[in-house]
C-alpha positions in Angstrom: -0.1 0.3 0.1 1.3 3.6 -1.2 1.4 6.5 1.4 0.5 9.9 0.3 1.1 13.3 2.0 -1.2 15.6 1.4 -1.1 19.5 2.6 -3.8 21.4 4.2 -3.5 25.5 5.4 -4.8 26.1 8.3 -8.3 27.3 7.4 -8.9 23.6 6.1 -7.3 22.0 9.0 -10.1 23.9 10.6 -13.0 23.3 8.8 -11.8 19.4 8.8 -11.9 19.1 12.7 -15.2 21.0 13.2 -16.7 18.3 11.0 -15.3 15.9 12.8 -16.3 17.4 16.3 -19.7 17.4 14.5 -19.9 13.5 13.6 -17.9 12.8 17.3 -20.9 14.8 19.1 -23.6 12.3 16.9 -21.6 8.9 17.4 -21.8 10.2 21.6 -25.6 11.3 21.1 -26.3 7.5 19.5 -24.3 6.1 21.8 -21.5 4.4 20.0 -18.0 4.3 19.9 -16.2 7.4 19.1 -12.9 6.0 18.6 -11.8 6.7 15.1 -12.9 10.2 15.0 -10.9 10.6 18.4 -7.9 9.5 16.5 -8.3 11.7 13.4 -9.1 14.5 15.1 -5.6 14.1 17.4 -3.1 13.6 14.1 -5.3 16.5 12.3 -4.7 18.8 15.7 -0.6 18.2 15.3 
C-alpha cells in the first residue's frame, strides 16, 4: 500500500476538525464509539 501525503492550510484543517467534532457529537448522542474519530482529530491537531 502506497502512502500519500497531502498538505492542507490552517483554514482547511479547522474545517475538517469542526466537521469531525460534529460527527463525534452525533456518535455520542447515538451511544456509539468515537475512537476512530478521536484519533483523526488528534492527528489533524498536530
